[in-house]
N, C-alpha and C positions, 0 to 999 in steps of 0.2 A: 249111891244116888248122886245126882248132879243138879245144881240149881243154875238156871239161866235167867239173867235179869237185864232189862233195858231201862236206863234212866232217861227221863224226858224233862227238859226245862221248859215248861209251858208259860208263854207270855201271860203276864197278869191281865186279867179280863177275858182270857180265852179258855179258862178252866171248864166252864159249863159246856162249851162246844167240844173240847177234847174228851171230856167224860162221856158225852153223848155218843161220839164216834165209837168209843170202846164199849160202852154198856149196851148199845143197840146193834152191834155187829153180830153176824151169824158165826157161831163158834162150833168147831168140829174137833177140837183137841182131844176130847174124851175118847175118840175113836182111834187115836194114834198109839201104836205099840210103845210101851215104856212110859207113857204120860201118866203122871200121878196127880198133879194139882196145879192150879193157876190162881194168882192173886193180882189184882190191880190195886196199887198202893198210892195214896195221896200223902205227900210229905209236907215239909215246912214251906212257908211263903218267904220269899226274899223281895227286895224292892222291885225287881224287874221280872220275876218268874215264880211259879209254884213248881216244886219238884214232885214228879210222879215216877213210879217204877212199875214195870210188869215183871212178875216173878213166877217162874214155872219150875216145878220139881219133876225130874225125870228119873227113871230107874237107873239110867247110866248115861254117861257122856255120849256113848255110841248111839243110844236111842235118840238123844237130842239132835245129834248131827244127822242121823238118818232122816229125821223130820225136816230139818232145814234144807235137805237136798231133795225133798219130795215135791210132787205136784201139789199136794195138800198145802204145803207151806207157800208155794207160789200163789195158789188160789186165795189163801187167807190174807196175803199181803198185797195183792193186786189193787191198785187204786188208793193205797194207803197214803201215798205222797200227796195226791190231790185232796183227799179228805182232810188232811191235817196241815195243808199248806198255810204258812204264816203263823202257825200256833207255837212253834219251837224257837228257842234260842239255840242255834246249832242243831245238829241232828241227834238222834238217839245215841246213847252211850252204852254199849254192851259190856256185861261182866259175866263170866262163867266161873262156877265154883264146884270143885269136887267136895262132896260131903265127907268129912272126917269123923264126925261124931253126931249122933242124934240122942237127945234126952227127952223122954216122954213121961207124963205123970204116972 
């Protein structure tokens, strides 16, 4: 498996607008080959921002990269810059992880 995350430092006071953009968007990930799960995470608040992360789980790194090179990816992200303009301190920070171990109950 492969986990892909983007961290967003959202300017304090812009949290509701940021969450609205994400929670009210049209989502097509479930149709993508190799897609397993998505989470939008809200983290701790700092003086100037609140930390958020998008967290996706994929069957493989190859499946994730295939999606990032697809028309579906381009469609999902078109207009994202305008919709979130002025909400971030810096841009999103991507982190990708190969899953080495999974423990379930």
